N, C-alpha and C positions, 0 to 999 in steps of 0.2 A: 504494499500499499505506500503510495506517495504521500507526503505530508500536505495535509489539507483535503484529500480525496476520501470521501466516505461512502459506505454502502447503508442500506437503511438500518441494518442490524447494529452497525457501528455507532449511527446517530441514536438509535435506541438505547444502547448501552450508555452513552454519554448523558441521555436524559435521565436514565435511571440512577446514575452515579449521585452519591450523597453530595449536596451542596446546600450551603446555608449562608444567609446574611442576617445582619443584626438590626437593619433599619433602612429606611428609604428616604432621602432628604433631596428635594429638587432645589436647584440653585439656578440663577440666569446664567446663560451662556456668556462666556468671557473670553478674550484672547489669551488671558493668562491661566485659565482654568485648563489643566492637563485632562485629557481623555485619552481613550485607546487610540493607537494611531489610525485605524480606519474610519474613526468618527472625527470629523471636522465639524464640530458644532459651533455654529456662529449665528448672529442675529438677535435682534431684541424680542422675537416671538419665541425663542427657544429656551426651554427650562430642562435641566437634566441633572442626573446624580453624578457623582464621581464614579470612577470605576470601582466596583466592590469586588473584593476577593470573596469568593464563595468556597474556597477550599478546593484542594486536589488540582490546582492549576486552571480553575474555571473563574471567569470574571463576568459580572453582570452590570449593565448600563441600563437606566431607564430614562426616556425621554418624552416630553410632550411639547407640541407647538401649539401655540395660541392663535386664534384668528378672530375676525370680526364677528362671524357667526359659527354656531356649532359645526356646520358642514365644513368650515375651513380648518378646524382643529384636528390634530391627530396624537397617537400615542404609539411609542415603541418600546420594546424591551429586547435587548441584545445580549446573546450568550456567546462567550468566546472561550477558546482554550488557549492558554499561553504555552507555546512551544519552548521558546528561549526569550530572553529579556527582549522586550520590543517587537515579538513576532507572536501575533495573535491570529488564531484561526476561527472564522465565524462557524458556529454550529448551528444557531437558529436565531430567528428574529420574530417576535409577536408584535403585529401591527393592529391598530384600530384606526379605521377611516370611517367617520359617521357618514360622510357623503356618499360613499359608493361601495365598500366592501365589507363593513363591519369588521369583527374580529377575526384574524387569520394568523397563520404561522407559516413562516418561509424556512425551509430546511436545507442544509447543504449536503445533500446525498444524490447519489447517482448522477454525478456531474464530474466529469474528467478534469476540469479545470482547477488548478491549485489557487484558493482564494485567500492565502496567507496576506494578512494586513489590508484586506479588501472588505467590501460588504457582501451581499448575497444577490448579485444581479441575475435575473432570469432562473432562479433555483426553484425548486418544487414548492407549491404553495398549497395550503389546505385550510379550508374554512373551519372555524370554530364557532360553537354556539355560546352565546352570551345575552344578557338582557338588552333589548333594543333601546335606543335613545340615550345611551351613555354619553356624557359630555366631559372631555378630558379637563377643561377648565374648572369643573367643580371637584372640590376636594374629596368628597365621597365617591364619586364616580371614578376618579383617578385612583383612588385607593382599590375600588373594585377592580379596575383594569390591572393594577399591579398584582393583586390576589390571583386574577384569572392567568396572567403571565406566569408567575411563579409555579402555579399548580401545573400548568402545561409543561413547563421546563424542568420540573422536579427539584424546585428550589424551596427550602424551608426557612422559616423566620427562627432566629437564635435569640434567646433571651440573654439579658446580661449575665445571668448565672450560668450560661452555658448551655442551657437545656433547648431542646428544639420545640416548638409549637406545633 
């Protein structure tokens, strides 16, 4: 297997691997804020978390983009595997676009391209079920989207005492 090229069973194993984060805090995008190499997050409408170490070489980033109306807003969750320092392989991305697709997941599988330090262009996409009408600009809806993404990507919340929720 070449680096960054996965079968369905490889991706399933990565999604089942134990991963945990301790909290999610969105911050405005900034030129000075460091994110993973494939994510160049800029603009006044963009809010994102820092790259969160989920253990086992996995990193998670949550992003939401604001807009004048709900249909112009969006939400993303990126799951990366770090191979070496500064080399991240995208495994999955959960997206929510209220205007046209709803909640869906994009997976890096059955694609012969090495996507190290890239996003997931033209990768396999699968629709997911979630409540209709979520608005990424609302805290409770954004929290619901975070929980949906974490559930789909096999990520747990870790309490300050080290216990998983």
